Each structure stands twice: as structure tokens, then as C-alpha cells.
C-alpha positions as CSV (number, residue, x, y, z in Angstrom):
1,M,8.3,21.8,41.7
2,S,7.9,25.3,40.4
3,S,4.8,25.9,38.4
4,N,7.0,27.3,35.6
5,A,8.6,23.7,35.0
6,N,4.9,22.4,34.9
7,D,4.2,24.8,32.7
8,A,6.9,23.4,30.7
9,N,6.2,20.3,30.9
10,V,2.9,20.8,30.2
11,N,4.3,22.6,26.5
12,S,6.7,19.9,26.3
13,A,3.5,17.4,26.2
14,Q,1.3,19.6,24.6
15,K,3.9,19.7,21.5
16,L,3.9,16.1,20.9
17,V,0.2,16.7,20.3
18,K,-0.3,20.0,18.2
19,D,3.5,19.3,16.3
20,V,3.6,21.4,12.8
21,L,5.3,18.7,10.1
22,P,6.9,20.8,7.4
23,W,5.5,21.0,3.8
24,H,8.9,20.1,2.2
25,R,9.2,16.9,4.5
26,K,5.5,16.1,3.7
27,I,6.2,16.0,0.2
28,T,9.8,14.2,0.7
29,Y,7.9,11.5,2.5
30,G,5.7,11.3,-0.2
31,F,8.4,10.9,-2.7
32,T,9.2,7.3,-0.6
33,D,5.3,6.4,-1.4
34,M,5.9,7.5,-5.4
35,A,8.8,5.6,-6.0
36,G,7.2,2.2,-4.1
37,N,4.2,2.7,-6.2
38,L,6.5,3.7,-9.4
39,L,7.7,-0.1,-9.6
40,Y,5.5,-1.9,-7.0
41,C,2.3,-1.1,-9.1
42,I,4.2,-2.4,-12.5
43,I,4.4,-5.8,-10.4
44,S,0.4,-5.3,-9.0
45,S,-0.9,-4.8,-12.1
46,Y,1.0,-6.2,-14.5
47,M,2.8,-9.2,-13.3
48,L,0.4,-12.1,-14.4
49,Y,0.1,-10.7,-17.4
50,F,4.1,-10.3,-17.7
51,F,4.5,-13.8,-16.7
52,T,1.8,-15.4,-19.4
53,N,2.5,-12.8,-22.0
54,V,5.9,-11.9,-22.3
55,F,7.8,-14.6,-20.4
56,G,5.9,-17.6,-21.0
57,L,4.1,-19.6,-18.3
58,T,0.7,-21.2,-18.1
59,A,-2.0,-19.1,-16.4
60,G,-2.3,-22.0,-13.4
61,V,1.8,-22.2,-12.9
62,A,1.7,-18.4,-13.3
63,G,-1.0,-18.0,-10.3
64,G,0.9,-20.2,-8.2
65,L,4.2,-19.0,-8.0
66,L,2.3,-15.4,-7.3
67,L,0.2,-16.7,-4.0
68,L,3.7,-19.0,-3.4
69,G,5.3,-15.4,-2.8
70,R,2.7,-13.7,-1.2
71,F,3.0,-16.8,1.7
72,F,6.5,-15.7,2.2
73,D,5.8,-12.2,2.6
74,A,2.9,-12.8,4.9
75,I,5.8,-14.1,7.5
76,A,8.0,-10.9,6.1
77,A,5.4,-8.5,6.4
78,P,5.7,-9.0,10.7
79,V,9.9,-9.7,11.0
80,M,9.9,-6.6,9.1
81,G,7.8,-5.1,11.6
82,I,10.0,-6.1,14.4
83,L,13.4,-5.7,12.8
84,V,11.9,-1.9,12.4
85,D,10.9,-1.9,16.5
86,H,14.2,-3.5,16.9
87,T,16.3,-0.8,15.0
88,H,17.7,1.6,16.9
89,S,20.3,4.2,15.1
90,K,21.3,7.9,15.2
91,Y,18.4,8.2,12.7
92,G,15.8,6.4,14.2
93,K,13.7,3.6,14.0
94,N,12.6,4.0,10.5
95,R,14.8,6.1,8.5
96,P,17.8,4.3,8.3
97,W,15.4,1.6,5.9
98,F,15.0,3.6,3.4
99,L,19.3,4.5,3.1
100,W,19.9,0.5,3.5
101,M,17.1,-0.8,0.8
102,A,16.6,1.7,-2.0
103,L,19.9,-0.2,-3.9
104,P,18.0,-3.6,-3.2
105,F,14.7,-2.3,-3.9
106,G,15.4,-1.4,-7.5
107,I,17.8,-3.8,-8.4
108,F,15.4,-7.0,-7.6
109,V,12.0,-5.4,-9.5
110,W,14.1,-5.0,-12.3
111,L,16.2,-8.4,-12.0
112,L,12.2,-10.1,-11.8
113,F,11.4,-8.3,-15.7
114,N,14.4,-9.9,-17.1
115,T,13.5,-13.1,-19.4
116,P,17.0,-15.2,-19.4
117,G,17.7,-17.6,-22.5
118,L,15.6,-20.2,-19.2
119,T,13.4,-23.5,-19.9
120,G,12.1,-25.6,-17.4
121,T,12.5,-25.9,-13.9
122,A,15.3,-23.1,-14.5
123,K,12.7,-20.6,-15.7
124,L,10.0,-21.6,-12.9
125,V,12.9,-21.0,-10.2
126,W,14.0,-17.7,-11.8
127,A,11.0,-16.2,-12.0
128,G,10.5,-17.4,-8.4
129,V,13.1,-16.7,-6.4
130,T,13.9,-12.8,-7.9
131,Y,10.0,-12.7,-7.7
132,I,10.3,-13.3,-3.6
133,L,13.0,-10.9,-3.7
134,A,11.4,-8.3,-5.1
135,D,8.3,-8.5,-3.1
136,L,10.7,-8.7,0.2
137,S,12.6,-5.4,-0.9
138,Y,9.3,-4.1,-0.7
139,T,8.3,-4.7,2.0
140,A,11.4,-3.8,3.6
141,I,10.6,-0.1,2.2
142,S,6.7,-0.4,2.4
143,T,7.1,-1.1,6.1
144,P,8.7,1.8,7.4
145,I,7.1,4.3,5.2
146,T,4.2,3.6,6.9
147,S,5.5,3.1,10.6
148,V,7.6,6.2,10.5
149,L,4.0,8.3,10.4
150,P,3.2,8.3,14.0
151,N,7.1,9.2,14.6
152,L,7.0,12.2,12.0
153,T,4.1,13.8,14.3
154,A,2.5,13.5,17.2
155,D,-0.7,15.6,15.7
156,T,-3.1,13.4,14.3
157,D,-4.7,16.2,11.5
158,Q,-0.8,16.3,10.5
159,R,-0.9,13.4,9.5
160,M,-3.6,12.7,7.8
161,Q,-2.2,16.0,5.7
162,A,0.8,14.3,5.3
163,N,-0.7,10.3,4.9
164,S,-2.7,12.2,2.0
165,V,0.4,14.2,0.5
166,R,2.0,10.7,0.7
167,L,-0.9,8.7,-1.7
168,V,-1.4,11.5,-3.9
169,L,2.3,11.3,-4.8
170,G,2.3,7.6,-4.7
171,N,-0.8,8.1,-7.0
172,V,1.4,9.7,-9.4
173,G,4.2,6.3,-9.6
174,N,1.3,4.4,-10.0
175,F,-0.2,7.4,-13.1
176,F,3.3,6.6,-14.3
177,A,3.7,2.7,-13.7
178,V,0.8,1.7,-15.2
179,T,0.1,4.2,-17.6
180,F,3.3,4.0,-19.7
181,I,5.3,1.2,-19.2
182,I,3.4,-0.6,-22.0
183,P,3.8,1.7,-24.8
184,F,7.5,2.7,-23.2
185,A,8.5,-1.0,-23.5
186,G,6.8,-1.3,-27.0
187,L,9.7,2.1,-27.4
188,L,12.1,1.1,-26.3
189,G,12.3,-2.9,-27.0
190,G,10.4,-2.5,-30.8
191,S,9.8,-6.3,-31.9
192,N,11.7,-7.5,-28.9
193,V,9.3,-7.1,-25.8
194,Q,11.3,-8.6,-23.3
195,K,14.2,-6.6,-24.0
196,G,11.8,-3.6,-24.1
197,W,10.4,-4.6,-20.6
198,S,14.2,-4.7,-19.1
199,L,14.8,-1.7,-20.6
200,A,12.1,-0.1,-19.3
201,V,11.7,-1.4,-15.9
202,G,15.4,-0.8,-15.5
203,I,15.0,3.1,-16.2
204,Y,11.7,3.1,-13.5
205,S,14.2,1.9,-11.1
206,I,16.9,4.0,-11.2
207,V,14.0,7.1,-10.7
208,A,12.9,5.0,-7.9
209,I,16.3,4.7,-6.2
210,I,17.0,8.1,-6.5
211,L,13.3,9.3,-4.8
212,V,14.1,7.5,-1.7
213,L,17.6,8.3,-1.3
214,I,16.0,12.4,-1.1
215,A,13.9,11.0,1.3
216,F,15.9,9.5,3.5
217,V,18.1,12.6,3.3
218,D,14.8,15.1,3.8
219,M,13.3,13.0,6.6
220,R,13.2,13.4,10.4
221,E,12.0,11.4,13.2
222,Q,11.4,12.8,16.7
223,N,12.1,11.0,20.1
224,I,14.9,9.3,18.9
225,S,17.0,9.0,22.1
226,S,14.1,7.9,24.3
227,E,12.5,5.3,21.8
228,K,12.4,2.0,23.2
229,V,13.8,-1.0,21.6
230,L,11.3,-3.6,22.1
231,T,11.3,-7.6,22.7
232,I,9.4,-9.7,20.3
233,K,7.3,-10.7,22.9
234,E,6.3,-6.9,23.8
235,S,5.6,-6.4,19.6
236,F,3.5,-9.4,19.8
237,K,1.8,-8.1,23.9
238,A,1.1,-4.7,21.3
239,T,-2.1,-6.5,19.3
240,K,-3.6,-7.5,22.7
241,G,-6.9,-6.1,22.7
242,N,-6.2,-3.9,20.0
243,W,-9.8,-4.4,18.7
244,P,-9.0,-1.2,15.9
245,W,-6.0,-2.7,14.8
246,V,-8.0,-5.5,13.9
247,I,-10.6,-4.8,12.5
248,I,-8.4,-2.3,10.0
249,V,-6.4,-5.1,9.2
250,L,-9.4,-7.7,7.6
251,A,-10.9,-4.5,6.1
252,N,-7.8,-3.3,4.4
253,L,-6.7,-7.2,3.5
254,L,-9.8,-7.4,1.8
255,Y,-9.8,-3.9,0.4
256,W,-6.4,-5.0,-1.8
257,T,-7.5,-8.7,-2.6
258,A,-10.4,-6.7,-4.3
259,F,-7.9,-4.2,-5.5
260,I,-5.5,-6.6,-7.4
261,V,-8.2,-8.7,-8.9
262,R,-9.7,-5.8,-10.7
263,N,-5.8,-4.9,-11.6
264,S,-4.6,-8.5,-12.6
265,A,-8.3,-9.1,-14.4
266,M,-8.5,-5.5,-16.4
267,P,-5.6,-6.1,-19.4
268,Y,-7.1,-9.5,-20.6
269,Y,-10.9,-7.6,-19.9
270,F,-9.7,-4.6,-22.3
271,Q,-7.4,-6.8,-24.5
272,Y,-10.0,-9.7,-25.2
273,N,-13.7,-8.6,-23.7
274,M,-13.1,-5.1,-25.4
275,G,-11.2,-6.4,-28.3
276,N,-8.3,-3.0,-27.7
277,K,-5.2,-3.8,-26.5
278,T,-5.1,-0.1,-26.3
279,L,-7.1,0.6,-23.9
280,I,-5.4,-0.7,-20.8
281,S,-3.2,2.3,-21.0
282,V,-5.9,4.8,-21.9
283,F,-7.7,3.6,-19.2
284,N,-4.8,3.3,-16.1
285,G,-3.8,6.9,-17.4
286,F,-7.1,8.3,-16.2
287,S,-6.9,6.7,-12.7
288,I,-5.1,9.5,-12.0
289,I,-8.3,11.2,-11.5
290,Q,-8.4,9.6,-8.1
291,V,-6.1,12.3,-6.9
292,I,-9.5,14.3,-6.6
293,G,-10.3,12.0,-3.7
294,M,-7.3,12.0,-1.9
295,A,-6.8,15.1,-1.6
296,S,-10.3,15.6,-0.4
297,V,-10.0,13.4,2.5
298,P,-9.7,15.7,4.7
299,L,-12.7,17.7,4.6
300,F,-14.7,13.9,4.4
301,V,-13.6,13.3,7.1
302,K,-14.5,16.1,8.9
303,I,-18.1,15.3,7.7
304,F,-18.3,11.7,8.3
305,K,-15.5,11.4,10.7
306,K,-13.2,8.1,9.0
307,W,-15.3,5.3,9.4
308,G,-18.1,7.1,7.6
309,A,-15.6,8.5,5.3
310,T,-13.9,5.2,4.1
311,V,-17.6,2.9,4.0
312,F,-18.3,5.9,1.7
313,F,-15.0,5.7,-0.4
314,L,-15.9,2.3,-0.7
315,A,-19.6,2.0,-1.5
316,L,-18.4,4.3,-4.5
317,T,-16.0,2.0,-5.9
318,M,-18.4,0.0,-5.8
319,L,-21.2,2.0,-7.6
320,G,-18.3,2.4,-10.4
321,H,-17.6,-1.1,-10.9
322,I,-21.2,-1.9,-11.5
323,L,-21.3,0.8,-13.6
324,I,-18.9,-0.6,-15.8
325,G,-20.7,-3.9,-15.7
326,V,-23.9,-2.0,-16.9
327,A,-22.1,0.2,-19.5
328,G,-20.6,-3.5,-21.9
329,S,-19.3,-2.1,-25.1
330,N,-19.7,1.7,-24.6
331,V,-16.2,2.9,-24.0
332,T,-17.2,6.6,-23.2
333,F,-19.7,4.7,-20.4
334,S,-16.7,2.6,-19.4
335,L,-14.4,5.4,-18.6
336,V,-16.6,7.5,-16.9
337,A,-17.7,4.9,-14.3
338,W,-13.9,3.7,-14.3
339,C,-13.3,7.2,-13.1
340,I,-15.9,7.1,-10.9
341,A,-14.8,3.8,-9.1
342,C,-10.1,4.5,-9.4
343,I,-11.7,7.8,-7.1
344,G,-13.7,5.7,-4.2
345,S,-10.7,3.2,-4.6
346,G,-7.8,5.9,-4.2
347,S,-9.7,7.8,-1.2
348,A,-10.2,4.5,0.9
349,C,-6.6,3.1,0.2
350,T,-5.9,6.7,1.8
351,M,-8.4,5.8,4.7
352,F,-6.5,2.7,6.0
353,F,-3.1,4.1,5.6
354,A,-4.1,6.6,8.4
355,M,-6.3,4.7,10.6
356,V,-3.8,2.4,11.4
357,G,-1.3,4.8,12.5
358,D,-4.4,5.4,14.8
359,T,-3.7,1.9,16.0
360,V,-0.5,2.4,17.3
361,D,-1.9,5.1,19.7
362,F,-4.7,2.6,21.1
363,G,-1.8,0.2,21.4
364,E,0.3,2.1,23.4
365,W,-2.7,3.5,25.3
366,K,-4.4,-0.4,25.9
367,T,-0.7,-2.1,26.8
368,G,1.9,0.4,27.6
369,I,3.8,-0.5,24.3
370,R,4.4,1.7,21.2
371,A,4.6,-1.1,18.5
372,N,4.8,1.5,15.7
373,G,6.9,-1.2,13.1
374,F,5.4,-4.0,13.8
375,L,1.0,-2.8,13.9
376,T,1.7,-0.6,10.8
377,A,4.1,-3.9,9.2
378,I,0.9,-6.2,9.6
379,G,-1.7,-3.2,8.9
380,A,0.0,-1.9,5.9
381,S,2.5,-3.9,4.3
382,F,1.0,-7.3,5.2
383,C,-2.3,-6.5,4.0
384,I,-0.8,-5.2,0.8
385,Q,1.4,-8.2,0.0
386,M,-1.2,-10.9,0.5
387,G,-4.3,-9.0,-0.6
388,S,-2.0,-9.0,-3.8
389,G,-1.3,-12.9,-3.2
390,F,-5.0,-13.7,-3.1
391,G,-6.5,-11.1,-5.9
392,N,-3.5,-12.1,-8.4
393,Y,-4.6,-16.0,-7.2
394,I,-8.3,-15.4,-7.5
395,A,-7.5,-13.9,-11.1
396,A,-5.2,-16.4,-12.5
397,R,-7.4,-19.3,-11.2
398,F,-10.5,-17.7,-13.5
399,L,-8.6,-17.7,-16.1
400,G,-7.4,-21.0,-15.7
401,S,-10.7,-22.3,-14.9
402,Y,-12.6,-20.5,-17.6
403,G,-9.7,-22.1,-20.2
404,F,-7.9,-18.8,-20.8
405,N,-5.3,-19.4,-23.5
406,A,-2.4,-16.6,-23.5
407,A,-1.2,-18.1,-27.2
408,A,-4.9,-18.0,-29.1
409,A,-5.4,-14.2,-30.7
410,T,-9.4,-14.9,-29.2
411,Q,-10.9,-16.3,-26.4
412,S,-14.2,-18.1,-25.8
413,A,-16.8,-16.9,-24.8
414,H,-17.0,-18.6,-21.8
415,T,-13.6,-17.7,-20.9
416,M,-14.5,-14.0,-21.2
417,A,-17.4,-14.5,-19.1
418,G,-14.4,-15.3,-16.5
419,I,-12.6,-12.5,-17.3
420,H,-16.1,-10.3,-17.0
421,F,-16.9,-11.6,-13.8
422,A,-12.9,-11.3,-12.6
423,F,-12.9,-7.6,-13.8
424,I,-16.7,-6.8,-12.7
425,W,-18.5,-8.1,-10.0
426,M,-15.5,-10.3,-7.8
427,P,-13.6,-6.8,-6.8
428,V,-17.4,-5.6,-6.2
429,I,-18.3,-8.6,-3.8
430,I,-14.9,-7.9,-1.7
431,Y,-15.5,-4.6,-1.4
432,A,-18.7,-5.0,0.0
433,I,-17.2,-7.2,2.8
434,S,-14.7,-4.9,3.6
435,L,-17.5,-2.3,4.0
436,I,-19.2,-4.1,6.4
437,R,-15.7,-4.4,8.6
438,M,-15.3,-0.7,8.4
439,V,-18.9,-0.2,9.8
440,V,-18.1,-2.1,12.8
441,Y,-14.9,0.4,13.4
442,R,-17.1,3.5,14.5
443,K,-17.2,2.4,18.0
444,W,-13.6,2.2,18.2
445,E,-13.4,6.1,16.2
446,N,-15.9,7.3,18.9
447,H,-13.6,6.2,21.9
448,E,-10.0,8.0,20.2
449,P,-10.6,11.0,22.7
450,I,-10.3,9.2,25.3
451,V,-7.8,7.5,24.5
452,K,-5.4,10.9,23.3
453,A,-6.5,12.8,26.5
454,D,-5.2,9.8,28.6
455,L,-2.2,9.6,26.1
456,L,-1.4,13.5,26.9
457,K,-1.8,12.9,30.5
458,R,0.7,10.0,30.5
459,H,3.1,12.3,28.8
460,Q,2.7,15.1,30.7
461,E,3.2,12.9,34.1
462,A,6.6,10.9,32.1
463,A,7.8,14.7,31.2
464,A,7.3,15.6,34.5
465,K,8.8,12.8,36.6
466,A,11.7,13.3,33.9
467,Q,12.3,16.7,34.8
468,G,12.1,16.0,38.3
469,T,14.9,13.2,37.9
470,Q,17.0,15.5,36.1
471,E,16.4,18.1,38.7
472,A,17.0,16.0,41.6
């Protein structure tokens, strides 16, 4: 083979490593998470509150429904990952799912926040079925959001930038969800709280559907023609010996459990412990400050590496929560501490989403199988969904065991102590366990240069072999 052919093969392989993703595609990629958070953050932050204070379920029943729904998601996440790995279309493996699931996602979330005049078992069935359908549709949207990243660009720095943009825009969606949904529902519904929630979530759903469709139109996956359709056995085989993936899954599951415990307990903490319901929207509005941390993630990674940056952000989150506990009824001090916690948690979230994409590379290096869909479905969607289930259940159990009564305008000192522990100290404990897992990740991050070099060599050899076959 000529030297020119060899140079072409090398350049082709290097393009897989140095591949610049246009900024407009980084932004429209971020639209997917913006849309997902615009609706899902209403569920993760206010579902328990909606079920108890709007729909009329007891805390125990609501917590049980939320946990039950997550067990369905525990099955749905890996199944969705396998479906992505089995998808073969002119649009790629991941991209078509945004087209297929945009409308169902918006409709099911809207139905979840409707309150038909049902009683008894019918009421529970409605709440349970709509909750499961909304969750499953979110899984079908969120799985390709993460699994498509390695297919948008092979350059890890470009992935980190795209992921940071995604999380910043996702936080914009979160901001509008958690800050304005309660006052917006009040504005639209007036004294009819149930009508207000239906109208407000309906409008949010329309916006989310439009954002997902824009992302679909602009997105492009690489190497569509060469993507192999994996068998179920091959998808599972990609986890064998993939210890970085195992660590990320455990740490991310703990992260989301702590995060949802905090979010679920928050409305109760400000309404009853602080005695001011309006603080719910005020504090959630200030959570937008976490974009500062998200935008600076690439800089922190260069200084501390990925594992060190994640440990730092988790520690910062814990510090913020501890300071909220110290602040007591001092709203200003609590708000400053809340901003610290939000910067830490938002940045840590960014890290987990980026690193689970890197474990796809490790899985390919270890097993020869590139199972984007399955690995990222477990590492991201599964962790979000199961963490949300565990978090909501823990918060609901605390409320129930400490005697919470939604019909009471005020709660007993015993109940407020339970709310305080659920909002302040339980997240700190769980975040600490996640932090310990990430310290262990350091060993595998140090191994990444070897993985990249070996994969580059394999890609070069594959390109050369393909070129030789064509010339023959």
C-alpha cells in the first residue's frame, strides 16, 4: 500500500479523536436536556407535593406509588439502552428517538398533572398509571440524550464542552420548572389549584415538544453506516470488566438519591419549618446560579482531573447543606448556603454525565463492543430514575413516620424535625458515600491515555484494512 494511502488512513483515524462539534449543534444538543428538565424537574421536585397537597393522597401512599414507578424504570432503562443499540435508521441509533418520543413525552407528563374527579382505587390507578407512563416516556428521551454524545464527536474535550452546554441549558429548563410552575399554576387557575396545574404543565409540555424536535432536526450522528447492531448478549458483555462504569453507576445513583431527597423535602421545609411558602420559588429561582459551576467544569477538570473535580463539587454541595442547617431561620444566610449547594450539585451532575460517556470507550477497549445505548442508559437514565424513586420514597417515609398531615396548616415540632433531617442531613450523608466512590475512580482515570492510544491504533488498523479491501 502506498504512503499516501497510509497517511489517509492515519488522518481518518485521527479525525475520530480530533473532531470539532459546531457550536450550533452543541446548543441544539442542549435543547434535549432543556426540554427534559422543563418537564421532568416538575416531577422530581413537586410530584410528592402535588400528590399530597393537590391530588389528595396521603404521604405514605404517594411515596409507595413513586417507588413502584421507579421499579418499572429499573427495567425500562436497560431495555431502552438495548433498543437504542438495536436501532438502525438513516438518522442513526439515537437521533430518531427524539422524533418518535417528543409528543408522547409531553402528553404523558401533562396527563400526570391532571386531576379527574376520581375516588378510591380509580384515583390510585390514575395516579400510578400516568406516573409510570410519564416516567417511561422520559426514559425514552433521556437515554439517547446521553448515549448520543459519544457519536456526536470522538474528541473527549469536545464531549466535555458539549456536555457542559447541555447541562447549562438543562439548568435553564430546571430553572423555569422549579421556579415558576407554582406561581404560574396559581396565575392560570386562581382559586382552582387543580385547573392551574393542568394548564401550566400543558403549556410547558408544548414548549418541551418544540425544543426536542428542533434538536432532532439539527443533530447529526457519525459513522451511521458502520454502526453495528448489537445483540442483547453483546450489550451485557460490554459491562464485563468495565469497572469505571460500575463506579460511575454507583456514585451517580447515590448522587440522584441525595438530590431528590433534598428536592422532595424542600417544599415542606420552607412551607412549614420556615413558615413561608413563597420561599420555595425564591430559593428554586436562585438555583440558576449553578450554571456558574457548570460552565467552569472544563477548567476544574484541567486543574483537578475528572475524579478530583467531582470530589470537590460533591464536597461543596455537602458544605452548602451543612451551612443551611447552621443558618436556621436566617433567610439570607440560608440563601447564600443554598447557592453554594446548588453550584456544587449542578457541577457534580455535569461530571457524571460526561464520565459515563468515557466508560463507553473503556468498554470498547476491554471487550471490543461499543454499547453506547446500554451503558449510558444504566449510567444515566437508570440512575436518575431509581435515584428519584429512592429519594422520593425516603422523603415520604420520613414525612409519614414523623406524623406529617397535609390537611394541617401547621405541623408538630416532631414532624418538623423529620422534615429538617430529610432536607439537610440525609442528603449530606448520601453525598458523602458518593464522594468516597469517586476517590476510587482516580485509578481508572489515570488509565485513560492507554485506552485512547489503543483505540486509536485499532481504528487505524481498521481503516487500513477497509482501504485494502476496497483497493483489492
